[in-house]
Structures are given as C-alpha cells and as structure tokens.
PDB file of N, CA, C, O and CB in Angstrom:
ATOM      1  N   MET A   1      -7.980  -3.010 -24.793  1.00  0.00           N
ATOM      2  CA  MET A   1      -7.510  -1.672 -24.479  1.00  0.00           C
ATOM      3  C   MET A   1      -8.392  -1.092 -23.386  1.00  0.00           C
ATOM      4  O   MET A   1      -9.615  -1.226 -23.419  1.00  0.00           O
ATOM      5  CB  MET A   1      -7.512  -0.766 -25.739  1.00  0.00           C
ATOM      6  N   HIS A   2      -7.768  -0.458 -22.437  1.00  0.00           N
ATOM      7  CA  HIS A   2      -8.488   0.184 -21.339  1.00  0.00           C
ATOM      8  C   HIS A   2      -9.327   1.334 -21.897  1.00  0.00           C
ATOM      9  O   HIS A   2      -8.878   2.043 -22.798  1.00  0.00           O
ATOM     10  CB  HIS A   2      -7.499   0.696 -20.245  1.00  0.00           C
ATOM     11  N   PRO A   3     -10.541   1.528 -21.371  1.00  0.00           N
ATOM     12  CA  PRO A   3     -11.441   2.558 -21.912  1.00  0.00           C
ATOM     13  C   PRO A   3     -10.841   3.965 -21.968  1.00  0.00           C
ATOM     14  O   PRO A   3     -11.149   4.728 -22.884  1.00  0.00           O
ATOM     15  CB  PRO A   3     -12.687   2.600 -21.093  1.00  0.00           C
ATOM     16  N   VAL A   4      -9.991   4.319 -21.001  1.00  0.00           N
ATOM     17  CA  VAL A   4      -9.404   5.662 -21.010  1.00  0.00           C
ATOM     18  C   VAL A   4      -7.986   5.659 -21.575  1.00  0.00           C
ATOM     19  O   VAL A   4      -7.288   6.670 -21.506  1.00  0.00           O
ATOM     20  CB  VAL A   4      -9.395   6.240 -19.600  1.00  0.00           C
ATOM     21  N   GLY A   5      -7.560   4.526 -22.132  1.00  0.00           N
ATOM     22  CA  GLY A   5      -6.260   4.450 -22.768  1.00  0.00           C
ATOM     23  C   GLY A   5      -5.084   4.345 -21.830  1.00  0.00           C
ATOM     24  O   GLY A   5      -3.946   4.563 -22.247  1.00  0.00           O
ATOM     25  N   LYS A   6      -5.328   4.015 -20.565  1.00  0.00           N
ATOM     26  CA  LYS A   6      -4.250   3.885 -19.589  1.00  0.00           C
ATOM     27  C   LYS A   6      -4.101   2.424 -19.189  1.00  0.00           C
ATOM     28  O   LYS A   6      -5.084   1.691 -19.078  1.00  0.00           O
ATOM     29  CB  LYS A   6      -4.518   4.767 -18.347  1.00  0.00           C
ATOM     30  N   VAL A   7      -2.858   2.018 -18.973  1.00  0.00           N
ATOM     31  CA  VAL A   7      -2.568   0.643 -18.583  1.00  0.00           C
ATOM     32  C   VAL A   7      -1.595   0.689 -17.414  1.00  0.00           C
ATOM     33  O   VAL A   7      -0.592   1.400 -17.485  1.00  0.00           O
ATOM     34  CB  VAL A   7      -1.983  -0.186 -19.780  1.00  0.00           C
ATOM     35  N   PRO A   8      -1.867  -0.060 -16.325  1.00  0.00           N
ATOM     36  CA  PRO A   8      -0.884  -0.108 -15.241  1.00  0.00           C
ATOM     37  C   PRO A   8       0.375  -0.811 -15.748  1.00  0.00           C
ATOM     38  O   PRO A   8       0.287  -1.814 -16.456  1.00  0.00           O
ATOM     39  CB  PRO A   8      -1.464  -0.839 -13.984  1.00  0.00           C
ATOM     40  N   LEU A   9       1.539  -0.287 -15.385  1.00  0.00           N
ATOM     41  CA  LEU A   9       2.789  -0.870 -15.856  1.00  0.00           C
ATOM     42  C   LEU A   9       3.838  -0.788 -14.760  1.00  0.00           C
ATOM     43  O   LEU A   9       4.042   0.263 -14.152  1.00  0.00           O
ATOM     44  CB  LEU A   9       3.283  -0.159 -17.133  1.00  0.00           C
ATOM     45  N   LEU A  10       4.494  -1.902 -14.518  1.00  0.00           N
ATOM     46  CA  LEU A  10       5.623  -1.961 -13.596  1.00  0.00           C
ATOM     47  C   LEU A  10       6.805  -2.500 -14.385  1.00  0.00           C
ATOM     48  O   LEU A  10       6.723  -3.563 -15.001  1.00  0.00           O
ATOM     49  CB  LEU A  10       5.309  -2.857 -12.330  1.00  0.00           C
ATOM     50  N   ILE A  11       7.914  -1.749 -14.360  1.00  0.00           N
ATOM     51  CA  ILE A  11       9.143  -2.204 -15.007  1.00  0.00           C
ATOM     52  C   ILE A  11      10.183  -2.382 -13.918  1.00  0.00           C
ATOM     53  O   ILE A  11      10.508  -1.440 -13.195  1.00  0.00           O
ATOM     54  CB  ILE A  11       9.634  -1.193 -16.113  1.00  0.00           C
ATOM     55  N   ASN A  12      10.704  -3.595 -13.804  1.00  0.00           N
ATOM     56  CA  ASN A  12      11.705  -3.900 -12.789  1.00  0.00           C
ATOM     57  C   ASN A  12      12.807  -4.730 -13.442  1.00  0.00           C
ATOM     58  O   ASN A  12      12.564  -5.849 -13.895  1.00  0.00           O
ATOM     59  CB  ASN A  12      11.070  -4.657 -11.571  1.00  0.00           C
ATOM     60  N   PHE A  13      14.014  -4.179 -13.486  1.00  0.00           N
ATOM     61  CA  PHE A  13      15.152  -4.849 -14.121  1.00  0.00           C
ATOM     62  C   PHE A  13      14.819  -5.276 -15.554  1.00  0.00           C
ATOM     63  O   PHE A  13      15.196  -6.365 -15.988  1.00  0.00           O
ATOM     64  CB  PHE A  13      15.576  -6.072 -13.293  1.00  0.00           C
ATOM     65  N   GLY A  14      14.112  -4.412 -16.279  1.00  0.00           N
ATOM     66  CA  GLY A  14      13.783  -4.678 -17.668  1.00  0.00           C
ATOM     67  C   GLY A  14      12.567  -5.558 -17.890  1.00  0.00           C
ATOM     68  O   GLY A  14      12.101  -5.698 -19.020  1.00  0.00           O
ATOM     69  N   GLN A  15      12.048  -6.153 -16.824  1.00  0.00           N
ATOM     70  CA  GLN A  15      10.856  -6.994 -16.946  1.00  0.00           C
ATOM     71  C   GLN A  15       9.620  -6.110 -16.824  1.00  0.00           C
ATOM     72  O   GLN A  15       9.508  -5.319 -15.888  1.00  0.00           O
ATOM     73  CB  GLN A  15      10.843  -8.122 -15.860  1.00  0.00           C
ATOM     74  N   LYS A  16       8.693  -6.242 -17.771  1.00  0.00           N
ATOM     75  CA  LYS A  16       7.486  -5.423 -17.780  1.00  0.00           C
ATOM     76  C   LYS A  16       6.282  -6.255 -17.366  1.00  0.00           C
ATOM     77  O   LYS A  16       6.040  -7.337 -17.903  1.00  0.00           O
ATOM     78  CB  LYS A  16       7.258  -4.805 -19.171  1.00  0.00           C
ATOM     79  N   LEU A  17       5.532  -5.734 -16.403  1.00  0.00           N
ATOM     80  CA  LEU A  17       4.261  -6.333 -15.993  1.00  0.00           C
ATOM     81  C   LEU A  17       3.188  -5.288 -16.228  1.00  0.00           C
ATOM     82  O   LEU A  17       3.324  -4.145 -15.793  1.00  0.00           O
ATOM     83  CB  LEU A  17       4.287  -6.807 -14.483  1.00  0.00           C
ATOM     84  N   SER A  18       2.110  -5.678 -16.923  1.00  0.00           N
ATOM     85  CA  SER A  18       1.098  -4.676 -17.273  1.00  0.00           C
ATOM     86  C   SER A  18      -0.314  -5.034 -16.832  1.00  0.00           C
ATOM     87  O   SER A  18      -1.267  -4.374 -17.245  1.00  0.00           O
ATOM     88  CB  SER A  18       1.103  -4.462 -18.747  1.00  0.00           C
ATOM     89  N   GLU A  19      -0.469  -6.038 -16.024  1.00  0.00           N
ATOM     90  CA  GLU A  19      -1.789  -6.395 -15.494  1.00  0.00           C
ATOM     91  C   GLU A  19      -1.791  -6.151 -13.989  1.00  0.00           C
ATOM     92  O   GLU A  19      -0.851  -6.538 -13.295  1.00  0.00           O
ATOM     93  CB  GLU A  19      -2.148  -7.886 -15.820  1.00  0.00           C
ATOM     94  N   SER A  20      -2.837  -5.514 -13.486  1.00  0.00           N
ATOM     95  CA  SER A  20      -2.895  -5.159 -12.065  1.00  0.00           C
ATOM     96  C   SER A  20      -2.719  -6.360 -11.152  1.00  0.00           C
ATOM     97  O   SER A  20      -1.984  -6.285 -10.168  1.00  0.00           O
ATOM     98  CB  SER A  20      -4.205  -4.485 -11.756  1.00  0.00           C
ATOM     99  N   ASP A  21      -3.391  -7.476 -11.468  1.00  0.00           N
ATOM    100  CA  ASP A  21      -3.285  -8.640 -10.593  1.00  0.00           C
ATOM    101  C   ASP A  21      -1.877  -9.235 -10.615  1.00  0.00           C
ATOM    102  O   ASP A  21      -1.397  -9.707  -9.585  1.00  0.00           O
ATOM    103  CB  ASP A  21      -4.305  -9.698 -11.002  1.00  0.00           C
ATOM    104  N   LEU A  22      -1.213  -9.221 -11.765  1.00  0.00           N
ATOM    105  CA  LEU A  22       0.170  -9.702 -11.833  1.00  0.00           C
ATOM    106  C   LEU A  22       1.107  -8.798 -11.045  1.00  0.00           C
ATOM    107  O   LEU A  22       2.009  -9.276 -10.357  1.00  0.00           O
ATOM    108  CB  LEU A  22       0.635  -9.793 -13.288  1.00  0.00           C
ATOM    109  N   ILE A  23       0.890  -7.488 -11.150  1.00  0.00           N
ATOM    110  CA  ILE A  23       1.703  -6.531 -10.399  1.00  0.00           C
ATOM    111  C   ILE A  23       1.515  -6.747  -8.900  1.00  0.00           C
ATOM    112  O   ILE A  23       2.487  -6.734  -8.144  1.00  0.00           O
ATOM    113  CB  ILE A  23       1.337  -5.078 -10.785  1.00  0.00           C
ATOM    114  N   MET A  24       0.270  -6.946  -8.467  1.00  0.00           N
ATOM    115  CA  MET A  24       0.005  -7.189  -7.039  1.00  0.00           C
ATOM    116  C   MET A  24       0.712  -8.444  -6.549  1.00  0.00           C
ATOM    117  O   MET A  24       1.334  -8.433  -5.487  1.00  0.00           O
ATOM    118  CB  MET A  24      -1.502  -7.311  -6.787  1.00  0.00           C
ATOM    119  N   ARG A  25       0.621  -9.520  -7.312  1.00  0.00           N
ATOM    120  CA  ARG A  25       1.274 -10.781  -6.918  1.00  0.00           C
ATOM    121  C   ARG A  25       2.795 -10.621  -6.866  1.00  0.00           C
ATOM    122  O   ARG A  25       3.445 -11.113  -5.943  1.00  0.00           O
ATOM    123  CB  ARG A  25       0.898 -11.914  -7.902  1.00  0.00           C
ATOM    124  N   TYR A  26       3.352  -9.936  -7.853  1.00  0.00           N
ATOM    125  CA  TYR A  26       4.794  -9.733  -7.916  1.00  0.00           C
ATOM    126  C   TYR A  26       5.280  -8.919  -6.709  1.00  0.00           C
ATOM    127  O   TYR A  26       6.241  -9.305  -6.043  1.00  0.00           O
ATOM    128  CB  TYR A  26       5.178  -9.025  -9.231  1.00  0.00           C
ATOM    129  N   LEU A  27       4.616  -7.801  -6.433  1.00  0.00           N
ATOM    130  CA  LEU A  27       5.003  -6.968  -5.295  1.00  0.00           C
ATOM    131  C   LEU A  27       4.823  -7.707  -3.978  1.00  0.00           C
ATOM    132  O   LEU A  27       5.614  -7.535  -3.050  1.00  0.00           O
ATOM    133  CB  LEU A  27       4.191  -5.678  -5.281  1.00  0.00           C
ATOM    134  N   ASP A  28       3.791  -8.522  -3.899  1.00  0.00           N
ATOM    135  CA  ASP A  28       3.549  -9.302  -2.692  1.00  0.00           C
ATOM    136  C   ASP A  28       4.700 -10.274  -2.441  1.00  0.00           C
ATOM    137  O   ASP A  28       5.120 -10.454  -1.298  1.00  0.00           O
ATOM    138  CB  ASP A  28       2.219 -10.066  -2.802  1.00  0.00           C
ATOM    139  N   GLN A  29       5.206 -10.893  -3.490  1.00  0.00           N
ATOM    140  CA  GLN A  29       6.336 -11.816  -3.355  1.00  0.00           C
ATOM    141  C   GLN A  29       7.600 -11.084  -2.926  1.00  0.00           C
ATOM    142  O   GLN A  29       8.398 -11.626  -2.160  1.00  0.00           O
ATOM    143  CB  GLN A  29       6.583 -12.553  -4.673  1.00  0.00           C
ATOM    144  N   LEU A  30       7.794  -9.858  -3.409  1.00  0.00           N
ATOM    145  CA  LEU A  30       8.980  -9.083  -3.042  1.00  0.00           C
ATOM    146  C   LEU A  30       9.003  -8.735  -1.555  1.00  0.00           C
ATOM    147  O   LEU A  30      10.069  -8.680  -0.941  1.00  0.00           O
ATOM    148  CB  LEU A  30       9.045  -7.808  -3.867  1.00  0.00           C
ATOM    149  N   LYS A  31       7.836  -8.504  -0.987  1.00  0.00           N
ATOM    150  CA  LYS A  31       7.753  -8.102   0.423  1.00  0.00           C
ATOM    151  C   LYS A  31       8.120  -9.229   1.377  1.00  0.00           C
ATOM    152  O   LYS A  31       8.550  -8.965   2.500  1.00  0.00           O
ATOM    153  CB  LYS A  31       6.358  -7.612   0.740  1.00  0.00           C
ATOM    154  N   GLY A  32       7.963 -10.460   0.962  1.00  0.00           N
ATOM    155  CA  GLY A  32       8.237 -11.585   1.851  1.00  0.00           C
ATOM    156  C   GLY A  32       7.006 -11.958   2.657  1.00  0.00           C
ATOM    157  O   GLY A  32       6.042 -11.196   2.723  1.00  0.00           O
ATOM    158  N   GLU A  33       7.043 -13.118   3.262  1.00  0.00           N
ATOM    159  CA  GLU A  33       5.858 -13.661   3.941  1.00  0.00           C
ATOM    160  C   GLU A  33       5.377 -12.816   5.115  1.00  0.00           C
ATOM    161  O   GLU A  33       4.169 -12.700   5.320  1.00  0.00           O
ATOM    162  CB  GLU A  33       6.152 -15.047   4.427  1.00  0.00           C
ATOM    163  N   ASP A  34       6.279 -12.226   5.887  1.00  0.00           N
ATOM    164  CA  ASP A  34       5.874 -11.502   7.096  1.00  0.00           C
ATOM    165  C   ASP A  34       5.197 -10.167   6.816  1.00  0.00           C
ATOM    166  O   ASP A  34       4.320  -9.750   7.573  1.00  0.00           O
ATOM    167  CB  ASP A  34       7.067 -11.270   7.963  1.00  0.00           C
ATOM    168  N   SER A  35       5.589  -9.494   5.744  1.00  0.00           N
ATOM    169  CA  SER A  35       5.023  -8.168   5.479  1.00  0.00           C
ATOM    170  C   SER A  35       4.276  -8.085   4.152  1.00  0.00           C
ATOM    171  O   SER A  35       4.009  -6.990   3.656  1.00  0.00           O
ATOM    172  CB  SER A  35       6.119  -7.136   5.497  1.00  0.00           C
ATOM    173  N   SER A  36       3.942  -9.226   3.581  1.00  0.00           N
ATOM    174  CA  SER A  36       3.221  -9.225   2.310  1.00  0.00           C
ATOM    175  C   SER A  36       1.794  -8.716   2.499  1.00  0.00           C
ATOM    176  O   SER A  36       1.278  -8.677   3.616  1.00  0.00           O
ATOM    177  CB  SER A  36       3.205 -10.636   1.698  1.00  0.00           C
ATOM    178  N   LEU A  37       1.177  -8.332   1.405  1.00  0.00           N
ATOM    179  CA  LEU A  37      -0.220  -7.888   1.469  1.00  0.00           C
ATOM    180  C   LEU A  37      -1.122  -8.991   1.998  1.00  0.00           C
ATOM    181  O   LEU A  37      -2.058  -8.732   2.754  1.00  0.00           O
ATOM    182  CB  LEU A  37      -0.704  -7.436   0.086  1.00  0.00           C
ATOM    183  N   MET A  38      -0.835 -10.221   1.597  1.00  0.00           N
ATOM    184  CA  MET A  38      -1.664 -11.328   2.053  1.00  0.00           C
ATOM    185  C   MET A  38      -1.541 -11.510   3.564  1.00  0.00           C
ATOM    186  O   MET A  38      -2.532 -11.792   4.237  1.00  0.00           O
ATOM    187  CB  MET A  38      -1.274 -12.622   1.329  1.00  0.00           C
ATOM    188  N   ALA A  39      -0.335 -11.350   4.097  1.00  0.00           N
ATOM    189  CA  ALA A  39      -0.136 -11.492   5.538  1.00  0.00           C
ATOM    190  C   ALA A  39      -0.848 -10.378   6.303  1.00  0.00           C
ATOM    191  O   ALA A  39      -1.417 -10.615   7.368  1.00  0.00           O
ATOM    192  CB  ALA A  39       1.360 -11.488   5.872  1.00  0.00           C
ATOM    193  N   VAL A  40      -0.813  -9.170   5.759  1.00  0.00           N
ATOM    194  CA  VAL A  40      -1.423  -8.020   6.434  1.00  0.00           C
ATOM    195  C   VAL A  40      -2.940  -8.028   6.291  1.00  0.00           C
ATOM    196  O   VAL A  40      -3.655  -7.808   7.268  1.00  0.00           O
ATOM    197  CB  VAL A  40      -0.856  -6.716   5.875  1.00  0.00           C
ATOM    198  N   CYS A  41      -3.437  -8.278   5.083  1.00  0.00           N
ATOM    199  CA  CYS A  41      -4.878  -8.204   4.798  1.00  0.00           C
ATOM    200  C   CYS A  41      -5.612  -9.519   5.019  1.00  0.00           C
ATOM    201  O   CYS A  41      -6.825  -9.535   5.231  1.00  0.00           O
ATOM    202  CB  CYS A  41      -5.091  -7.760   3.380  1.00  0.00           C
ATOM    203  N   GLY A  42      -4.883 -10.602   4.970  1.00  0.00           N
ATOM    204  CA  GLY A  42      -5.509 -11.916   5.044  1.00  0.00           C
ATOM    205  C   GLY A  42      -5.734 -12.475   3.653  1.00  0.00           C
ATOM    206  O   GLY A  42      -5.901 -11.727   2.690  1.00  0.00           O
ATOM    207  N   GLU A  43      -5.736 -13.782   3.558  1.00  0.00           N
ATOM    208  CA  GLU A  43      -5.842 -14.442   2.255  1.00  0.00           C
ATOM    209  C   GLU A  43      -7.154 -14.114   1.546  1.00  0.00           C
ATOM    210  O   GLU A  43      -7.168 -13.882   0.337  1.00  0.00           O
ATOM    211  CB  GLU A  43      -5.714 -15.948   2.422  1.00  0.00           C
ATOM    212  N   LYS A  44      -8.252 -14.095   2.295  1.00  0.00           N
ATOM    213  CA  LYS A  44      -9.562 -13.845   1.684  1.00  0.00           C
ATOM    214  C   LYS A  44      -9.613 -12.452   1.046  1.00  0.00           C
ATOM    215  O   LYS A  44     -10.062 -12.308  -0.091  1.00  0.00           O
ATOM    216  CB  LYS A  44     -10.681 -13.986   2.739  1.00  0.00           C
ATOM    217  N   SER A  45      -9.154 -11.432   1.772  1.00  0.00           N
ATOM    218  CA  SER A  45      -9.168 -10.064   1.237  1.00  0.00           C
ATOM    219  C   SER A  45      -8.219  -9.908   0.060  1.00  0.00           C
ATOM    220  O   SER A  45      -8.530  -9.218  -0.911  1.00  0.00           O
ATOM    221  CB  SER A  45      -8.800  -9.066   2.328  1.00  0.00           C
ATOM    222  N   PHE A  46      -7.056 -10.553   0.149  1.00  0.00           N
ATOM    223  CA  PHE A  46      -6.085 -10.478  -0.944  1.00  0.00           C
ATOM    224  C   PHE A  46      -6.661 -11.099  -2.211  1.00  0.00           C
ATOM    225  O   PHE A  46      -6.560 -10.518  -3.291  1.00  0.00           O
ATOM    226  CB  PHE A  46      -4.770 -11.183  -0.553  1.00  0.00           C
ATOM    227  N   LYS A  47      -7.262 -12.274  -2.081  1.00  0.00           N
ATOM    228  CA  LYS A  47      -7.855 -12.941  -3.242  1.00  0.00           C
ATOM    229  C   LYS A  47      -9.004 -12.116  -3.815  1.00  0.00           C
ATOM    230  O   LYS A  47      -9.177 -12.051  -5.032  1.00  0.00           O
ATOM    231  CB  LYS A  47      -8.351 -14.346  -2.861  1.00  0.00           C
ATOM    232  N   HIS A  48      -9.787 -11.490  -2.945  1.00  0.00           N
ATOM    233  CA  HIS A  48     -10.884 -10.633  -3.406  1.00  0.00           C
ATOM    234  C   HIS A  48     -10.324  -9.459  -4.221  1.00  0.00           C
ATOM    235  O   HIS A  48     -10.890  -9.094  -5.251  1.00  0.00           O
ATOM    236  CB  HIS A  48     -11.719 -10.109  -2.197  1.00  0.00           C
ATOM    237  N   SER A  49      -9.227  -8.875  -3.766  1.00  0.00           N
ATOM    238  CA  SER A  49      -8.590  -7.780  -4.503  1.00  0.00           C
ATOM    239  C   SER A  49      -8.123  -8.237  -5.877  1.00  0.00           C
ATOM    240  O   SER A  49      -8.259  -7.506  -6.858  1.00  0.00           O
ATOM    241  CB  SER A  49      -7.407  -7.221  -3.710  1.00  0.00           C
ATOM    242  N   LEU A  50      -7.570  -9.448  -5.950  1.00  0.00           N
ATOM    243  CA  LEU A  50      -7.127  -9.981  -7.238  1.00  0.00           C
ATOM    244  C   LEU A  50      -8.302 -10.177  -8.191  1.00  0.00           C
ATOM    245  O   LEU A  50      -8.190  -9.908  -9.387  1.00  0.00           O
ATOM    246  CB  LEU A  50      -6.389 -11.306  -7.038  1.00  0.00           C
ATOM    247  N   VAL A  51      -9.425 -10.647  -7.656  1.00  0.00           N
ATOM    248  CA  VAL A  51     -10.627 -10.831  -8.480  1.00  0.00           C
ATOM    249  C   VAL A  51     -11.103  -9.486  -9.017  1.00  0.00           C
ATOM    250  O   VAL A  51     -11.450  -9.371 -10.193  1.00  0.00           O
ATOM    251  CB  VAL A  51     -11.756 -11.515  -7.663  1.00  0.00           C
ATOM    252  N   LEU A  52     -11.119  -8.467  -8.157  1.00  0.00           N
ATOM    253  CA  LEU A  52     -11.543  -7.136  -8.598  1.00  0.00           C
ATOM    254  C   LEU A  52     -10.620  -6.594  -9.684  1.00  0.00           C
ATOM    255  O   LEU A  52     -11.085  -6.003 -10.658  1.00  0.00           O
ATOM    256  CB  LEU A  52     -11.581  -6.168  -7.412  1.00  0.00           C
ATOM    257  N   CYS A  53      -9.314  -6.794  -9.520  1.00  0.00           N
ATOM    258  CA  CYS A  53      -8.355  -6.343 -10.542  1.00  0.00           C
ATOM    259  C   CYS A  53      -8.585  -7.068 -11.857  1.00  0.00           C
ATOM    260  O   CYS A  53      -8.551  -6.455 -12.924  1.00  0.00           O
ATOM    261  CB  CYS A  53      -6.909  -6.567 -10.067  1.00  0.00           C
ATOM    262  N   SER A  54      -8.819  -8.364 -11.784  1.00  0.00           N
ATOM    263  CA  SER A  54      -9.044  -9.152 -12.996  1.00  0.00           C
ATOM    264  C   SER A  54     -10.293  -8.683 -13.729  1.00  0.00           C
ATOM    265  O   SER A  54     -10.299  -8.580 -14.956  1.00  0.00           O
ATOM    266  CB  SER A  54      -9.164 -10.639 -12.653  1.00  0.00           C
ATOM    267  N   LYS A  55     -11.352  -8.400 -12.971  1.00  0.00           N
ATOM    268  CA  LYS A  55     -12.593  -7.921 -13.590  1.00  0.00           C
ATOM    269  C   LYS A  55     -12.378  -6.565 -14.237  1.00  0.00           C
ATOM    270  O   LYS A  55     -12.896  -6.301 -15.322  1.00  0.00           O
ATOM    271  CB  LYS A  55     -13.723  -7.837 -12.550  1.00  0.00           C
ATOM    272  N   ARG A  56     -11.620  -5.712 -13.579  1.00  0.00           N
ATOM    273  CA  ARG A  56     -11.354  -4.378 -14.133  1.00  0.00           C
ATOM    274  C   ARG A  56     -10.516  -4.494 -15.401  1.00  0.00           C
ATOM    275  O   ARG A  56     -10.751  -3.774 -16.372  1.00  0.00           O
ATOM    276  CB  ARG A  56     -10.634  -3.484 -13.094  1.00  0.00           C
ATOM    277  N   ASN A  57      -9.542  -5.396 -15.392  1.00  0.00           N
ATOM    278  CA  ASN A  57      -8.704  -5.581 -16.581  1.00  0.00           C
ATOM    279  C   ASN A  57      -9.514  -6.115 -17.750  1.00  0.00           C
ATOM    280  O   ASN A  57      -9.204  -5.826 -18.905  1.00  0.00           O
ATOM    281  CB  ASN A  57      -7.547  -6.529 -16.276  1.00  0.00           C
ATOM    282  N   ALA A  58     -10.546  -6.890 -17.460  1.00  0.00           N
ATOM    283  CA  ALA A  58     -11.362  -7.495 -18.514  1.00  0.00           C
ATOM    284  C   ALA A  58     -12.299  -6.479 -19.167  1.00  0.00           C
ATOM    285  O   ALA A  58     -12.755  -6.682 -20.292  1.00  0.00           O
ATOM    286  CB  ALA A  58     -12.174  -8.652 -17.946  1.00  0.00           C
ATOM    287  N   SER A  59     -12.582  -5.386 -18.458  1.00  0.00           N
ATOM    288  CA  SER A  59     -13.525  -4.400 -19.015  1.00  0.00           C
ATOM    289  C   SER A  59     -12.850  -3.381 -19.894  1.00  0.00           C
ATOM    290  O   SER A  59     -13.512  -2.493 -20.430  1.00  0.00           O
ATOM    291  CB  SER A  59     -14.252  -3.689 -17.909  1.00  0.00           C
TER     292      SER A  59
END
C-alpha cells in the first residue's frame, strides 16, 4: 500500500493498470514509435524513468 493511500490507476476499455511503470509502457506503446516517450527522451532516459517508478512503487 502506498504510504499516503494513493495508487496511480489507468482504466482503458475496462482494463486496469495500477503500476506507474506499466502505465508508462502502455502509454508509450499507444503513441507509436515516432512520438513515443522513448523516441523523444531516448532509451537511456526512458529506462531510468521506469527504474525510478519501480523504486517508488516498492516503497
């Protein structure tokens, strides 16, 4: 459980995603290769963001 009782949640066509890193990956796939976060930020920065989200989710 998150320390302040809040959980990120994305609901799309009835599918629920509640982890920040999963939400980021899902939204990135929706944008397509040319305008995805990874394309704009670069692979290294995108992966770093995923690591930060994972660490935050673990706390």
